[in-house]
N, C-alpha and C positions, 0 to 999 in steps of 0.2 A: 784203167780199160772203160772202156768208153761201150755205149747201147745204143743199138739202133731199133727205131720205134716205126713200125708201117702202120697205118691207120687204114683199116680197109672196111668194107660194108660184106656182110653174108646172109643168106636167107634166116639162118638159126647157129644156137650153138654148138651143134654137131658141125655143120659145116664151115664154121668159123674153126672148130679143133681140127679140122681137115691141111689148116695152113702153118700147121705149127711147124713141120717139116718142109716147107715151102722154101726154095731159093729164093726166088720173089712172088711177091703176093700179087695177084694182077688187079691191075687200076688203083693199089694203096698210094695213100700220100706218104711222103716221108717225111716224117715229125719227129726227126732224131732229136735228142735233149728236150724233147715236151714228151713228160713221162705221163701215161694215162691216169694216175690218183690224183697227184697234187694241182699241178699245173692244168691238166683239164676240168679240172672242177670248177679251179677261179675261173676260165675261161666259160665254163657252164654258170656258175653265179651269176657271172655280168652280164649273160645273154637273156636269161632267166628272170634275173629279177631276186632270184632267193637267196638267201644266206649261204655260205659258203658249209657249214657245219653242216646244213639241211642237203645238200648235193653229197657232201661227203657220205652222207647216212641212208643212202639208197642204195639199197637192197644189190644193183646191178653196175653200181659204180665201179667200175675197177675189180670186177668178180672174176677170177681165176676161172677159166674155161678150159685151159688142156697147158700142160708143163712137159719139158725133157725131164726124164731124172733128176739131172743136175741144175736144173733151172735156167741150163743156159739162155732157154728160148720156152715162153711163157705166151698164152695168149689170154687176154683180159676181157672185159665186156666194158661198153661207155653206155651208157644212159639211152633209151628212147627220148625224152625230155630235151636231153641235148643234139640230137639228131635233129628232133622238132625244132627247135627254136636255132640252130645252124641252118635249117632249109626255109625255115619263114621268113627269116631274116633279110633284110636289103642293105644295098652297099653301104649305106650311111652308119646304119645300126653295125654292120661287122665291122667297118673302121672303126667306130667308135670302141666297140667292145677290145678290138685288138692294140688299141694305145693305151686304153683301160690296163687290159692285161699285160701288156709290156712294163708297167707300172709296181706290178706286183713281186714280192720280193725274191720270188723266185727264179725271176731273171736279173741277170746284172747291170743292167741298164744297157748293155752296148749292140741289143738289138735295136737293129731301124725301124721305123713306124710304118716303112714300105716294105717290108721284107714280112714283118708281123702281119699286118693287112692282107697281103697275098697269101701268106700261109692259112688265115683264117677264111679266106674265100676258097681255097683249097679246101679245105675241111666243109666248108658251106657248100659247094657243089655236089662233093662225096656225099652229104646229109642228102642233098636235093635227089641225086640218084639213087639212095639207099630207100625213102621214104616214098617215091614214085614206086619202086619194083617190092615192096613189103620188106627190106631188110632189114637190118639193124646192124649199127658200128662197133667196132673191134679195134683191139688193137694187138701188134705181133711183137712181143721186146725182146732181141737178141743180144745177147751180153758176148 
């Protein structure tokens, strides 16, 4: 059984929780296969220069915001540090992070650099819009 991950922004946790039952999350970036805990933590570590364990230890790194009773759908937080790193990175930094990210063990080596770079750029655009409007980043995972 696969999982679908939609990355989106919301003004706060309460507004993000409202996306729990959404069929489609408006303005979301589809990140299917990119889990918000481990894989996004690796991306954040690459963009911020902080260690993976330090990133994972942050209170808002993949913290649960809302869940259906059977956990078939959950909404989790992403950190403001990730948002700000994505929003502040230039094209070269984003591409470099995407290439290094694709070499982490969670990827099976099949990911094309151009595809990962495009995904990271989509995350960056989402982050720029979120930061400009005072929003935070979230992930909605559907099983």
